[in-house]
mmJSON file of the N, C-alpha and C atoms, coordinates in Angstrom:
{"data_MODEL":{"atom_site":{
"group_PDB":["ATOM","ATOM","ATOM","ATOM","ATOM","ATOM","ATOM","ATOM","ATOM","ATOM","ATOM","ATOM","ATOM","ATOM","ATOM","ATOM","ATOM","ATOM","ATOM","ATOM","ATOM","ATOM","ATOM","ATOM","ATOM","ATOM","ATOM","ATOM","ATOM","ATOM","ATOM","ATOM","ATOM","ATOM","ATOM","ATOM","ATOM","ATOM","ATOM","ATOM","ATOM","ATOM","ATOM","ATOM","ATOM","ATOM","ATOM","ATOM","ATOM","ATOM","ATOM","ATOM","ATOM","ATOM","ATOM","ATOM","ATOM","ATOM","ATOM","ATOM","ATOM","ATOM","ATOM","ATOM","ATOM","ATOM","ATOM","ATOM","ATOM","ATOM","ATOM","ATOM","ATOM","ATOM","ATOM","ATOM","ATOM","ATOM","ATOM","ATOM","ATOM","ATOM","ATOM","ATOM","ATOM","ATOM","ATOM","ATOM","ATOM","ATOM","ATOM","ATOM","ATOM","ATOM","ATOM","ATOM","ATOM","ATOM","ATOM","ATOM","ATOM","ATOM","ATOM","ATOM","ATOM","ATOM","ATOM","ATOM","ATOM","ATOM","ATOM","ATOM","ATOM","ATOM","ATOM","ATOM","ATOM","ATOM","ATOM","ATOM","ATOM","ATOM","ATOM","ATOM","ATOM","ATOM","ATOM","ATOM","ATOM","ATOM","ATOM","ATOM","ATOM","ATOM","ATOM","ATOM","ATOM","ATOM","ATOM","ATOM","ATOM","ATOM","ATOM","ATOM","ATOM","ATOM","ATOM","ATOM","ATOM","ATOM","ATOM","ATOM","ATOM","ATOM","ATOM","ATOM","ATOM","ATOM","ATOM","ATOM","ATOM","ATOM","ATOM","ATOM","ATOM","ATOM","ATOM","ATOM","ATOM","ATOM","ATOM","ATOM","ATOM","ATOM","ATOM","ATOM","ATOM","ATOM","ATOM","ATOM","ATOM","ATOM","ATOM","ATOM","ATOM","ATOM","ATOM","ATOM","ATOM","ATOM","ATOM","ATOM","ATOM","ATOM","ATOM","ATOM","ATOM","ATOM","ATOM","ATOM","ATOM","ATOM","ATOM","ATOM","ATOM","ATOM","ATOM","ATOM","ATOM","ATOM"],
"id":[1,2,3,4,5,6,7,8,9,10,11,12,13,14,15,16,17,18,19,20,21,22,23,24,25,26,27,28,29,30,31,32,33,34,35,36,37,38,39,40,41,42,43,44,45,46,47,48,49,50,51,52,53,54,55,56,57,58,59,60,61,62,63,64,65,66,67,68,69,70,71,72,73,74,75,76,77,78,79,80,81,82,83,84,85,86,87,88,89,90,91,92,93,94,95,96,97,98,99,100,101,102,103,104,105,106,107,108,109,110,111,112,113,114,115,116,117,118,119,120,121,122,123,124,125,126,127,128,129,130,131,132,133,134,135,136,137,138,139,140,141,142,143,144,145,146,147,148,149,150,151,152,153,154,155,156,157,158,159,160,161,162,163,164,165,166,167,168,169,170,171,172,173,174,175,176,177,178,179,180,181,182,183,184,185,186,187,188,189,190,191,192,193,194,195,196,197,198,199,200,201,202,203,204,205,206,207,208,209,210],
"type_symbol":["N","C","C","N","C","C","N","C","C","N","C","C","N","C","C","N","C","C","N","C","C","N","C","C","N","C","C","N","C","C","N","C","C","N","C","C","N","C","C","N","C","C","N","C","C","N","C","C","N","C","C","N","C","C","N","C","C","N","C","C","N","C","C","N","C","C","N","C","C","N","C","C","N","C","C","N","C","C","N","C","C","N","C","C","N","C","C","N","C","C","N","C","C","N","C","C","N","C","C","N","C","C","N","C","C","N","C","C","N","C","C","N","C","C","N","C","C","N","C","C","N","C","C","N","C","C","N","C","C","N","C","C","N","C","C","N","C","C","N","C","C","N","C","C","N","C","C","N","C","C","N","C","C","N","C","C","N","C","C","N","C","C","N","C","C","N","C","C","N","C","C","N","C","C","N","C","C","N","C","C","N","C","C","N","C","C","N","C","C","N","C","C","N","C","C","N","C","C","N","C","C","N","C","C","N","C","C","N","C","C"],
"label_atom_id":["N","CA","C","N","CA","C","N","CA","C","N","CA","C","N","CA","C","N","CA","C","N","CA","C","N","CA","C","N","CA","C","N","CA","C","N","CA","C","N","CA","C","N","CA","C","N","CA","C","N","CA","C","N","CA","C","N","CA","C","N","CA","C","N","CA","C","N","CA","C","N","CA","C","N","CA","C","N","CA","C","N","CA","C","N","CA","C","N","CA","C","N","CA","C","N","CA","C","N","CA","C","N","CA","C","N","CA","C","N","CA","C","N","CA","C","N","CA","C","N","CA","C","N","CA","C","N","CA","C","N","CA","C","N","CA","C","N","CA","C","N","CA","C","N","CA","C","N","CA","C","N","CA","C","N","CA","C","N","CA","C","N","CA","C","N","CA","C","N","CA","C","N","CA","C","N","CA","C","N","CA","C","N","CA","C","N","CA","C","N","CA","C","N","CA","C","N","CA","C","N","CA","C","N","CA","C","N","CA","C","N","CA","C","N","CA","C","N","CA","C","N","CA","C","N","CA","C","N","CA","C","N","CA","C","N","CA","C","N","CA","C","N","CA","C"],
"label_alt_id":[null,null,null,null,null,null,null,null,null,null,null,null,null,null,null,null,null,null,null,null,null,null,null,null,null,null,null,null,null,null,null,null,null,null,null,null,null,null,null,null,null,null,null,null,null,null,null,null,null,null,null,null,null,null,null,null,null,null,null,null,null,null,null,null,null,null,null,null,null,null,null,null,null,null,null,null,null,null,null,null,null,null,null,null,null,null,null,null,null,null,null,null,null,null,null,null,null,null,null,null,null,null,null,null,null,null,null,null,null,null,null,null,null,null,null,null,null,null,null,null,null,null,null,null,null,null,null,null,null,null,null,null,null,null,null,null,null,null,null,null,null,null,null,null,null,null,null,null,null,null,null,null,null,null,null,null,null,null,null,null,null,null,null,null,null,null,null,null,null,null,null,null,null,null,null,null,null,null,null,null,null,null,null,null,null,null,null,null,null,null,null,null,null,null,null,null,null,null,null,null,null,null,null,null,null,null,null,null,null,null],
"label_comp_id":["UNK","UNK","UNK","UNK","UNK","UNK","UNK","UNK","UNK","UNK","UNK","UNK","UNK","UNK","UNK","UNK","UNK","UNK","UNK","UNK","UNK","UNK","UNK","UNK","UNK","UNK","UNK","UNK","UNK","UNK","UNK","UNK","UNK","UNK","UNK","UNK","UNK","UNK","UNK","UNK","UNK","UNK","UNK","UNK","UNK","UNK","UNK","UNK","UNK","UNK","UNK","UNK","UNK","UNK","UNK","UNK","UNK","UNK","UNK","UNK","UNK","UNK","UNK","UNK","UNK","UNK","UNK","UNK","UNK","UNK","UNK","UNK","UNK","UNK","UNK","UNK","UNK","UNK","UNK","UNK","UNK","UNK","UNK","UNK","UNK","UNK","UNK","UNK","UNK","UNK","UNK","UNK","UNK","UNK","UNK","UNK","UNK","UNK","UNK","UNK","UNK","UNK","UNK","UNK","UNK","UNK","UNK","UNK","UNK","UNK","UNK","UNK","UNK","UNK","UNK","UNK","UNK","UNK","UNK","UNK","UNK","UNK","UNK","UNK","UNK","UNK","UNK","UNK","UNK","UNK","UNK","UNK","UNK","UNK","UNK","UNK","UNK","UNK","UNK","UNK","UNK","UNK","UNK","UNK","UNK","UNK","UNK","UNK","UNK","UNK","UNK","UNK","UNK","UNK","UNK","UNK","UNK","UNK","UNK","UNK","UNK","UNK","UNK","UNK","UNK","UNK","UNK","UNK","UNK","UNK","UNK","UNK","UNK","UNK","UNK","UNK","UNK","UNK","UNK","UNK","UNK","UNK","UNK","UNK","UNK","UNK","UNK","UNK","UNK","UNK","UNK","UNK","UNK","UNK","UNK","UNK","UNK","UNK","UNK","UNK","UNK","UNK","UNK","UNK","UNK","UNK","UNK","UNK","UNK","UNK"],
"label_asym_id":["A","A","A","A","A","A","A","A","A","A","A","A","A","A","A","A","A","A","A","A","A","A","A","A","A","A","A","A","A","A","A","A","A","A","A","A","A","A","A","A","A","A","A","A","A","A","A","A","A","A","A","A","A","A","A","A","A","A","A","A","A","A","A","A","A","A","A","A","A","A","A","A","A","A","A","A","A","A","A","A","A","A","A","A","A","A","A","A","A","A","A","A","A","A","A","A","A","A","A","A","A","A","A","A","A","A","A","A","A","A","A","A","A","A","A","A","A","A","A","A","A","A","A","A","A","A","A","A","A","A","A","A","A","A","A","A","A","A","A","A","A","A","A","A","A","A","A","A","A","A","A","A","A","A","A","A","A","A","A","A","A","A","A","A","A","A","A","A","A","A","A","A","A","A","A","A","A","A","A","A","A","A","A","A","A","A","A","A","A","A","A","A","A","A","A","A","A","A","A","A","A","A","A","A","A","A","A","A","A","A"],
"label_entity_id":["1","1","1","1","1","1","1","1","1","1","1","1","1","1","1","1","1","1","1","1","1","1","1","1","1","1","1","1","1","1","1","1","1","1","1","1","1","1","1","1","1","1","1","1","1","1","1","1","1","1","1","1","1","1","1","1","1","1","1","1","1","1","1","1","1","1","1","1","1","1","1","1","1","1","1","1","1","1","1","1","1","1","1","1","1","1","1","1","1","1","1","1","1","1","1","1","1","1","1","1","1","1","1","1","1","1","1","1","1","1","1","1","1","1","1","1","1","1","1","1","1","1","1","1","1","1","1","1","1","1","1","1","1","1","1","1","1","1","1","1","1","1","1","1","1","1","1","1","1","1","1","1","1","1","1","1","1","1","1","1","1","1","1","1","1","1","1","1","1","1","1","1","1","1","1","1","1","1","1","1","1","1","1","1","1","1","1","1","1","1","1","1","1","1","1","1","1","1","1","1","1","1","1","1","1","1","1","1","1","1"],
"label_seq_id":[1,1,1,2,2,2,3,3,3,4,4,4,5,5,5,6,6,6,7,7,7,8,8,8,9,9,9,10,10,10,11,11,11,12,12,12,13,13,13,14,14,14,15,15,15,16,16,16,17,17,17,18,18,18,19,19,19,20,20,20,21,21,21,22,22,22,23,23,23,24,24,24,25,25,25,26,26,26,27,27,27,28,28,28,29,29,29,30,30,30,31,31,31,32,32,32,33,33,33,34,34,34,35,35,35,36,36,36,37,37,37,38,38,38,39,39,39,40,40,40,41,41,41,42,42,42,43,43,43,44,44,44,45,45,45,46,46,46,47,47,47,48,48,48,49,49,49,50,50,50,51,51,51,52,52,52,53,53,53,54,54,54,55,55,55,56,56,56,57,57,57,58,58,58,59,59,59,60,60,60,61,61,61,62,62,62,63,63,63,64,64,64,65,65,65,66,66,66,67,67,67,68,68,68,69,69,69,70,70,70],
"pdbx_PDB_ins_code":[null,null,null,null,null,null,null,null,null,null,null,null,null,null,null,null,null,null,null,null,null,null,null,null,null,null,null,null,null,null,null,null,null,null,null,null,null,null,null,null,null,null,null,null,null,null,null,null,null,null,null,null,null,null,null,null,null,null,null,null,null,null,null,null,null,null,null,null,null,null,null,null,null,null,null,null,null,null,null,null,null,null,null,null,null,null,null,null,null,null,null,null,null,null,null,null,null,null,null,null,null,null,null,null,null,null,null,null,null,null,null,null,null,null,null,null,null,null,null,null,null,null,null,null,null,null,null,null,null,null,null,null,null,null,null,null,null,null,null,null,null,null,null,null,null,null,null,null,null,null,null,null,null,null,null,null,null,null,null,null,null,null,null,null,null,null,null,null,null,null,null,null,null,null,null,null,null,null,null,null,null,null,null,null,null,null,null,null,null,null,null,null,null,null,null,null,null,null,null,null,null,null,null,null,null,null,null,null,null,null],
"Cartn_x":[-9.407,-10.494,-10.536,-11.667,-11.825,-12.4,-11.917,-12.413,-12.35,-13.144,-13.1,-13.54,-13.776,-14.271,-13.172,-13.505,-12.49,-12.121,-10.882,-10.43,-10.317,-9.986,-9.869,-8.674,-7.669,-6.498,-6.215,-6.117,-5.898,-4.516,-4.426,-3.12,-2.247,-0.952,0.011,0.349,-0.14,0.039,1.342,1.992,3.19,3.128,3.769,3.777,4.929,4.73,5.763,7.004,8.152,9.408,9.634,8.919,9.05,8.203,7.429,6.573,7.38,8.488,9.33,8.563,8.744,8.058,6.694,6.302,5.018,3.91,3.162,2.097,0.739,0.671,-0.623,-0.944,0.04,-0.194,0.626,-0.021,0.719,-0.168,0.438,-0.264,0.343,-0.459,0.003,-0.189,0.638,0.551,0.625,0.098,0.188,0.408,1.358,1.619,0.769,0.006,-0.859,-0.561,-0.993,-0.685,-1.136,-2.229,-2.752,-2.038,-1.226,-0.555,-0.297,-0.887,-0.608,-1.907,-2.04,-3.16,-2.608,-3.349,-2.933,-4.132,-3.867,-4.938,-4.395,-5.3,-4.979,-4.781,-3.633,-3.352,-4.257,-4.777,-5.672,-7.07,-7.375,-8.704,-8.562,-7.815,-7.479,-8.693,-9.792,-10.995,-11.815,-11.474,-12.206,-11.686,-12.177,-11.775,-10.302,-9.796,-8.424,-8.435,-7.325,-7.163,-6.35,-6.809,-6.084,-5.396,-4.117,-3.351,-2.748,-2.963,-2.432,-0.91,-0.307,1.145,1.639,0.934,1.33,1.25,0.169,0.015,1.079,1.388,2.416,3.772,4.097,5.382,5.477,4.389,4.375,4.644,4.036,4.259,5.717,6.278,7.667,8.606,8.353,9.186,9.089,7.867,7.674,8.403,8.269,8.908,10.427,10.982,12.428,12.894,12.103,12.441,12.409,11.368,11.213,12.338,12.808,13.86,15.243,15.286,16.546,17.35,16.719,17.353,18.128,18.3,18.999,20.492],
"Cartn_y":[-5.621,-5.719,-4.444,-3.808,-2.612,-3.003,-2.329,-2.628,-1.381,-1.338,-0.235,-0.702,-1.982,-2.51,-2.563,-2.208,-2.245,-3.674,-3.881,-5.202,-5.224,-6.382,-6.495,-5.709,-5.509,-4.717,-3.716,-2.452,-1.41,-1.561,-1.471,-1.578,-0.355,-0.537,0.547,1.121,2.319,2.953,3.741,3.747,4.558,5.166,6.327,7.015,6.512,6.598,6.22,7.077,6.456,7.212,8.077,7.822,8.619,9.88,10.058,11.232,12.496,12.372,13.532,14.607,15.842,16.961,17.235,16.486,16.718,16.135,16.99,16.515,16.501,16.888,16.936,15.661,14.901,13.681,12.556,11.781,10.758,9.551,8.4,7.192,6.685,5.947,5.289,3.795,3.024,1.573,0.992,-0.198,-0.946,-2.41,-3.03,-4.449,-5.238,-6.176,-7.026,-8.48,-9.433,-10.843,-11.311,-10.761,-11.18,-10.515,-9.487,-8.788,-7.331,-6.454,-5.034,-4.255,-3.173,-2.253,-0.942,-0.282,0.999,1.941,3.208,4.197,5.578,6.47,7.866,8.564,9.16,9.795,10.988,11.617,12.759,12.312,11.054,10.522,9.24,9.317,8.122,7.436,8.143,7.54,6.768,6.897,6.2,4.779,4.126,2.751,2.654,1.447,1.165,-0.007,-0.233,-1.352,-2.426,-3.662,-4.793,-5.561,-5.853,-6.594,-7.809,-8.968,-10.193,-10.212,-10.985,-11.134,-11.628,-12.577,-13.139,-12.104,-11.327,-10.301,-9.224,-8.824,-7.804,-8.314,-9.569,-10.135,-10.2,-10.555,-10.567,-9.178,-8.152,-6.786,-6.381,-6.675,-6.324,-7.026,-8.312,-9.058,-8.456,-8.133,-7.536,-6.203,-5.385,-4.07,-4.206,-5.153,-5.377,-5.757,-6.582,-6.967,-5.769,-4.929,-3.756,-2.756,-2.638,-1.673,-2.311,-3.599,-4.351,-4.087,-4.367,-4.128,-5.334,-6.32,-7.523,-7.348],
"Cartn_z":[-4.588,-3.661,-2.836,-2.788,-1.974,-0.629,0.379,1.71,2.554,3.548,4.478,5.843,5.963,7.217,8.261,9.478,10.528,10.892,11.244,11.658,13.17,13.723,15.166,15.687,14.845,15.232,14.111,14.465,13.464,12.833,11.504,10.835,11.124,11.061,11.251,9.88,9.591,8.287,8.24,7.081,6.869,5.484,5.313,4.02,3.165,1.879,0.928,1.11,1.061,1.171,-0.061,-1.143,-2.361,-2.316,-1.261,-1.158,-0.914,-0.223,0.051,0.783,0.371,1.009,0.432,-0.585,-1.238,-0.376,0.279,1.154,0.478,-0.793,-1.466,-2.232,-2.611,-3.377,-2.763,-1.906,-1.188,-0.937,-0.911,-0.512,0.783,1.519,2.724,2.541,3.199,3.117,4.519,4.65,5.906,5.55,6.203,5.981,6.974,6.449,7.262,6.924,7.747,7.461,6.072,5.563,4.253,3.095,3.357,2.272,2.589,1.77,1.861,1.709,2.47,2.332,1.798,0.911,0.347,0.4,0.794,0.849,0.484,0.181,-0.094,1.243,1.451,2.741,3.016,1.969,2.164,2.571,2.342,2.646,3.459,4.533,5.302,5.927,6.072,6.632,5.609,4.34,3.282,3.106,2.087,1.789,1.436,1.503,1.097,0.138,-0.504,-1.43,-0.722,-0.815,-0.24,-1.365,-1.185,-2.182,-1.496,-2.057,-1.451,-1.531,-0.656,-0.652,-2.008,-2.594,-3.885,-4.999,-5.011,-6.047,-5.905,-4.672,-4.449,-4.902,-4.589,-5.004,-6.524,-7.186,-8.653,-9.213,-8.62,-9.059,-8.86,-7.686,-7.397,-8.374,-8.639,-9.593,-10.99,-11.424,-12.746,-12.834,-11.809,-11.82,-11.882,-11.14,-11.165,-12.57,-13.241,-14.622,-15.548,-15.405,-16.267,-16.064,-14.829,-14.502,-14.533,-14.792,-14.821,-13.556,-12.407,-11.11,-10.586,-11.407,-10.924,-10.83],
"occupancy":[1.0,1.0,1.0,1.0,1.0,1.0,1.0,1.0,1.0,1.0,1.0,1.0,1.0,1.0,1.0,1.0,1.0,1.0,1.0,1.0,1.0,1.0,1.0,1.0,1.0,1.0,1.0,1.0,1.0,1.0,1.0,1.0,1.0,1.0,1.0,1.0,1.0,1.0,1.0,1.0,1.0,1.0,1.0,1.0,1.0,1.0,1.0,1.0,1.0,1.0,1.0,1.0,1.0,1.0,1.0,1.0,1.0,1.0,1.0,1.0,1.0,1.0,1.0,1.0,1.0,1.0,1.0,1.0,1.0,1.0,1.0,1.0,1.0,1.0,1.0,1.0,1.0,1.0,1.0,1.0,1.0,1.0,1.0,1.0,1.0,1.0,1.0,1.0,1.0,1.0,1.0,1.0,1.0,1.0,1.0,1.0,1.0,1.0,1.0,1.0,1.0,1.0,1.0,1.0,1.0,1.0,1.0,1.0,1.0,1.0,1.0,1.0,1.0,1.0,1.0,1.0,1.0,1.0,1.0,1.0,1.0,1.0,1.0,1.0,1.0,1.0,1.0,1.0,1.0,1.0,1.0,1.0,1.0,1.0,1.0,1.0,1.0,1.0,1.0,1.0,1.0,1.0,1.0,1.0,1.0,1.0,1.0,1.0,1.0,1.0,1.0,1.0,1.0,1.0,1.0,1.0,1.0,1.0,1.0,1.0,1.0,1.0,1.0,1.0,1.0,1.0,1.0,1.0,1.0,1.0,1.0,1.0,1.0,1.0,1.0,1.0,1.0,1.0,1.0,1.0,1.0,1.0,1.0,1.0,1.0,1.0,1.0,1.0,1.0,1.0,1.0,1.0,1.0,1.0,1.0,1.0,1.0,1.0,1.0,1.0,1.0,1.0,1.0,1.0,1.0,1.0,1.0,1.0,1.0,1.0],
"B_iso_or_equiv":[0.0,0.0,0.0,0.0,0.0,0.0,0.0,0.0,0.0,0.0,0.0,0.0,0.0,0.0,0.0,0.0,0.0,0.0,0.0,0.0,0.0,0.0,0.0,0.0,0.0,0.0,0.0,0.0,0.0,0.0,0.0,0.0,0.0,0.0,0.0,0.0,0.0,0.0,0.0,0.0,0.0,0.0,0.0,0.0,0.0,0.0,0.0,0.0,0.0,0.0,0.0,0.0,0.0,0.0,0.0,0.0,0.0,0.0,0.0,0.0,0.0,0.0,0.0,0.0,0.0,0.0,0.0,0.0,0.0,0.0,0.0,0.0,0.0,0.0,0.0,0.0,0.0,0.0,0.0,0.0,0.0,0.0,0.0,0.0,0.0,0.0,0.0,0.0,0.0,0.0,0.0,0.0,0.0,0.0,0.0,0.0,0.0,0.0,0.0,0.0,0.0,0.0,0.0,0.0,0.0,0.0,0.0,0.0,0.0,0.0,0.0,0.0,0.0,0.0,0.0,0.0,0.0,0.0,0.0,0.0,0.0,0.0,0.0,0.0,0.0,0.0,0.0,0.0,0.0,0.0,0.0,0.0,0.0,0.0,0.0,0.0,0.0,0.0,0.0,0.0,0.0,0.0,0.0,0.0,0.0,0.0,0.0,0.0,0.0,0.0,0.0,0.0,0.0,0.0,0.0,0.0,0.0,0.0,0.0,0.0,0.0,0.0,0.0,0.0,0.0,0.0,0.0,0.0,0.0,0.0,0.0,0.0,0.0,0.0,0.0,0.0,0.0,0.0,0.0,0.0,0.0,0.0,0.0,0.0,0.0,0.0,0.0,0.0,0.0,0.0,0.0,0.0,0.0,0.0,0.0,0.0,0.0,0.0,0.0,0.0,0.0,0.0,0.0,0.0,0.0,0.0,0.0,0.0,0.0,0.0],
"pdbx_formal_charge":[null,null,null,null,null,null,null,null,null,null,null,null,null,null,null,null,null,null,null,null,null,null,null,null,null,null,null,null,null,null,null,null,null,null,null,null,null,null,null,null,null,null,null,null,null,null,null,null,null,null,null,null,null,null,null,null,null,null,null,null,null,null,null,null,null,null,null,null,null,null,null,null,null,null,null,null,null,null,null,null,null,null,null,null,null,null,null,null,null,null,null,null,null,null,null,null,null,null,null,null,null,null,null,null,null,null,null,null,null,null,null,null,null,null,null,null,null,null,null,null,null,null,null,null,null,null,null,null,null,null,null,null,null,null,null,null,null,null,null,null,null,null,null,null,null,null,null,null,null,null,null,null,null,null,null,null,null,null,null,null,null,null,null,null,null,null,null,null,null,null,null,null,null,null,null,null,null,null,null,null,null,null,null,null,null,null,null,null,null,null,null,null,null,null,null,null,null,null,null,null,null,null,null,null,null,null,null,null,null,null],
"auth_seq_id":[1,1,1,2,2,2,3,3,3,4,4,4,5,5,5,6,6,6,7,7,7,8,8,8,9,9,9,10,10,10,11,11,11,12,12,12,13,13,13,14,14,14,15,15,15,16,16,16,17,17,17,18,18,18,19,19,19,20,20,20,21,21,21,22,22,22,23,23,23,24,24,24,25,25,25,26,26,26,27,27,27,28,28,28,29,29,29,30,30,30,31,31,31,32,32,32,33,33,33,34,34,34,35,35,35,36,36,36,37,37,37,38,38,38,39,39,39,40,40,40,41,41,41,42,42,42,43,43,43,44,44,44,45,45,45,46,46,46,47,47,47,48,48,48,49,49,49,50,50,50,51,51,51,52,52,52,53,53,53,54,54,54,55,55,55,56,56,56,57,57,57,58,58,58,59,59,59,60,60,60,61,61,61,62,62,62,63,63,63,64,64,64,65,65,65,66,66,66,67,67,67,68,68,68,69,69,69,70,70,70],
"auth_comp_id":["UNK","UNK","UNK","UNK","UNK","UNK","UNK","UNK","UNK","UNK","UNK","UNK","UNK","UNK","UNK","UNK","UNK","UNK","UNK","UNK","UNK","UNK","UNK","UNK","UNK","UNK","UNK","UNK","UNK","UNK","UNK","UNK","UNK","UNK","UNK","UNK","UNK","UNK","UNK","UNK","UNK","UNK","UNK","UNK","UNK","UNK","UNK","UNK","UNK","UNK","UNK","UNK","UNK","UNK","UNK","UNK","UNK","UNK","UNK","UNK","UNK","UNK","UNK","UNK","UNK","UNK","UNK","UNK","UNK","UNK","UNK","UNK","UNK","UNK","UNK","UNK","UNK","UNK","UNK","UNK","UNK","UNK","UNK","UNK","UNK","UNK","UNK","UNK","UNK","UNK","UNK","UNK","UNK","UNK","UNK","UNK","UNK","UNK","UNK","UNK","UNK","UNK","UNK","UNK","UNK","UNK","UNK","UNK","UNK","UNK","UNK","UNK","UNK","UNK","UNK","UNK","UNK","UNK","UNK","UNK","UNK","UNK","UNK","UNK","UNK","UNK","UNK","UNK","UNK","UNK","UNK","UNK","UNK","UNK","UNK","UNK","UNK","UNK","UNK","UNK","UNK","UNK","UNK","UNK","UNK","UNK","UNK","UNK","UNK","UNK","UNK","UNK","UNK","UNK","UNK","UNK","UNK","UNK","UNK","UNK","UNK","UNK","UNK","UNK","UNK","UNK","UNK","UNK","UNK","UNK","UNK","UNK","UNK","UNK","UNK","UNK","UNK","UNK","UNK","UNK","UNK","UNK","UNK","UNK","UNK","UNK","UNK","UNK","UNK","UNK","UNK","UNK","UNK","UNK","UNK","UNK","UNK","UNK","UNK","UNK","UNK","UNK","UNK","UNK","UNK","UNK","UNK","UNK","UNK","UNK"],
"auth_asym_id":["A","A","A","A","A","A","A","A","A","A","A","A","A","A","A","A","A","A","A","A","A","A","A","A","A","A","A","A","A","A","A","A","A","A","A","A","A","A","A","A","A","A","A","A","A","A","A","A","A","A","A","A","A","A","A","A","A","A","A","A","A","A","A","A","A","A","A","A","A","A","A","A","A","A","A","A","A","A","A","A","A","A","A","A","A","A","A","A","A","A","A","A","A","A","A","A","A","A","A","A","A","A","A","A","A","A","A","A","A","A","A","A","A","A","A","A","A","A","A","A","A","A","A","A","A","A","A","A","A","A","A","A","A","A","A","A","A","A","A","A","A","A","A","A","A","A","A","A","A","A","A","A","A","A","A","A","A","A","A","A","A","A","A","A","A","A","A","A","A","A","A","A","A","A","A","A","A","A","A","A","A","A","A","A","A","A","A","A","A","A","A","A","A","A","A","A","A","A","A","A","A","A","A","A","A","A","A","A","A","A"],
"auth_atom_id":["N","CA","C","N","CA","C","N","CA","C","N","CA","C","N","CA","C","N","CA","C","N","CA","C","N","CA","C","N","CA","C","N","CA","C","N","CA","C","N","CA","C","N","CA","C","N","CA","C","N","CA","C","N","CA","C","N","CA","C","N","CA","C","N","CA","C","N","CA","C","N","CA","C","N","CA","C","N","CA","C","N","CA","C","N","CA","C","N","CA","C","N","CA","C","N","CA","C","N","CA","C","N","CA","C","N","CA","C","N","CA","C","N","CA","C","N","CA","C","N","CA","C","N","CA","C","N","CA","C","N","CA","C","N","CA","C","N","CA","C","N","CA","C","N","CA","C","N","CA","C","N","CA","C","N","CA","C","N","CA","C","N","CA","C","N","CA","C","N","CA","C","N","CA","C","N","CA","C","N","CA","C","N","CA","C","N","CA","C","N","CA","C","N","CA","C","N","CA","C","N","CA","C","N","CA","C","N","CA","C","N","CA","C","N","CA","C","N","CA","C","N","CA","C","N","CA","C","N","CA","C","N","CA","C","N","CA","C","N","CA","C","N","CA","C"],
"pdbx_PDB_model_num":[1,1,1,1,1,1,1,1,1,1,1,1,1,1,1,1,1,1,1,1,1,1,1,1,1,1,1,1,1,1,1,1,1,1,1,1,1,1,1,1,1,1,1,1,1,1,1,1,1,1,1,1,1,1,1,1,1,1,1,1,1,1,1,1,1,1,1,1,1,1,1,1,1,1,1,1,1,1,1,1,1,1,1,1,1,1,1,1,1,1,1,1,1,1,1,1,1,1,1,1,1,1,1,1,1,1,1,1,1,1,1,1,1,1,1,1,1,1,1,1,1,1,1,1,1,1,1,1,1,1,1,1,1,1,1,1,1,1,1,1,1,1,1,1,1,1,1,1,1,1,1,1,1,1,1,1,1,1,1,1,1,1,1,1,1,1,1,1,1,1,1,1,1,1,1,1,1,1,1,1,1,1,1,1,1,1,1,1,1,1,1,1,1,1,1,1,1,1,1,1,1,1,1,1,1,1,1,1,1,1]
}}}
């Protein structure tokens, strides 16, 4: 789901810890009650992607299986 509409309280955005010193290709995320928001740090004024808590957990579980992180 794409969104760009302002909410009653602005989300607190943070950069990925995997970005390191690379400032040209980075994403930012914000944790909100409904789940997670993700945006391009170079275009922070544009739309963001909203991911539900359930969808994010499914992704994390799938990734753990693929990487055998158990």
